[in-house]
C-alpha positions, 0 to 999 in steps of 0.5 A: 499499500503506498502512502504519500508520506513516505516521501516526507519520511525520506526527506526527513532522513536526509535533512541536515537539521533532522530531529527525532520525529513524531507521527501524529494521527488517529489510532488505526490510520496506519502510523505503525505500518508506515514507520516498519516499511519506511524502516524496511525500505530506507535502512539496513536495520530497524529496532521496533519497540512498543512502549505499551505495557512494557515495564522494562522500558518504563524502568529504563526511562524512569531514571536519568536520561543520558543518551549513552545509557539509553542507547546501551539499554535499548541495545541490550533489550534489542540484542544487537548494536545500534549503528547510528547512521544505518539503524532506524529506531522506532518508539511505538506507543511512546505516550505510555512511557512519557519520559521516553517523550522527554528523552527526545530533547536530549537525543536531539542536543546531545546524540542527533546522529541517532535516527528515531521516530515515534508514534502514539495517539494524541489521545495519550500524549495530551493526558500525561500533565507534568510531562516535559514535552520537547518543544522545538526538539522534534519534528512533526508528521501528521498521518491521515487515512488514505486520501482519495489519491491513495485510494486510487493507488491501493485499487490498481488505479495508479495511472489515473492518480498520476493523471490527476497530478498531471492535470491533464483535465481533457484526458481526465474528462474522457475517463470521468466515469472510472473517477466517479465510480472510484469516488462512489467507492471511496465514500463507502470504504473510506480511507482507514487502511484496513478497510481499504486493504480488504476491499482492494483484495476482495471487493466485499462491502459487507466485510468493509462495513465489518471492519468499520464497526470494529474500528468504531468500537475500538475508538469507543474503548479508547474513550474509556481507557484514556479520557478522564471519567468525567467527560467520558459520557460527554465524549461519547455524546458529541461523537454520536451527535456528529452524523446528525450534525452533518445531515443538517443544511447548515452544518454549523455545530449545534450544542442542543443536537447533542443534548437538550439545553446543552451549553458550550462550556459543557462539551468544549473539553470533549470537542478539544479531546476529539480534535486533539487526538485526530478523530475529528476535524474542527472547522472554524468559521472566519468573518472575513477574508484576509491573510492570514485567515487565522486572524478572523477565526470566530472560535465559538462557530465551527463544523466538526467533521469525522476523521474518515468519510467511510466511518461517517457512512457506517455511523450513519447506516449507510448500506452498500445498495445505495452505492450499487444503485448509481446516484441513489448514493448522493440522494441519501445523506449526500450533503453530509457525505460530499463535504466530509470527503472534501474537508478530508481531502483538504486536510491532507494538503501540507500548509493549508488552513481550512475554515468556512465563511458565513456572513454576520447576517447568516445570508451567505455561507461558503462551505470552505475558505482555504488559506495557501499562504499566498491567497485565499480560496473559497470552495463551494461544494456541490454533491452533484452537477447543480452549478448555481453558485450564489453564495460564491458570487455574494462572496466574490462581490464582497471580497474579490478573490483571485480565484473561486473553486466550485467542487462538484461532479461537473467536468472541469471548467475554468471561467474567468473568476471561477473554476469548476473542479471535479470532486475527485481532483479536489486535491489539485486546488492549490494549483488550479 
């Protein structure tokens, strides 16, 4: 299975300013597989250590964090020498031994030759209050579920993925039915690696759904395992409300949908947890369109999306027959799935800040507004081929953006101020 993040890892390996690397991301998005595969491809030797329930590692890091001493302990544990130039050290579930996290500071300062890569869900890392987090002494890489492009590659459509990168839209349009069919499959399967691998091998939607149910059950167990007891019920309530939040025409998060009479202060911690551990994407409102967009963020208004479109369909009880019955997929829950899909793809694009816009009266809403660092691009999302873009026109009259994007099932078309970008090519948004 190809992951685009592998390119980032190879760049990290060759960097002269390399620091220990922490891979962030929700559970089961493929962090462990990626680290091991990177070691297999790029190093002569890999030493993999899982810190979960590992009393020996807890003892090793409990006393002083002298790097020579730690390396000796790791060599004894692994049963072989560590060559700093040719061995990859993998610390998995590193949050289970907080002092191992602290030690990264000393590896960065005193033993930078060692190649150390770590993973652990933020669910765990965020919890260990008092841990001396090595600010400025580590590199970060965010890992998400497979993007649509990675899904194409995993399902033997590498050439179609390459075509998107070439932006040969004339050729892409000629094969649009292949892209549309694959996109519908992706809406159902999503990007969780286990679900994608199962689908690639067997094309069995029932098996995919069972895998998704297991993943969702594991997340619920994580709430009890990692979160403080007092917020676990609220975590579950917020989590289970997300499909109904997204089913609304206006997808702004409403606390009253979680529980009647609910107030922001009761659920803010739960939402922060879901966001910090990568299980939800919190997309804030902006009320203007200057650079940087972050300066215009309205912290009180936001949309909450799930980590994965396939998991959203599973939580909402979307059946595979809607997939096989052609456009029926888009008739039921279509807006929610489509916005979830677009959000998920935008989040995988490096250095792209994602928000949404409404004016103060609420009469104009643009589904997403992205900040590329050079320009602000408003994005209107259409589930089918409806090409009316009233809100985009209102937004344009007010802010005069250099370019506006409408993402829909229609073919690519560039007009004077508006680009119609097919949904299956949304990852090209920064270069249209």
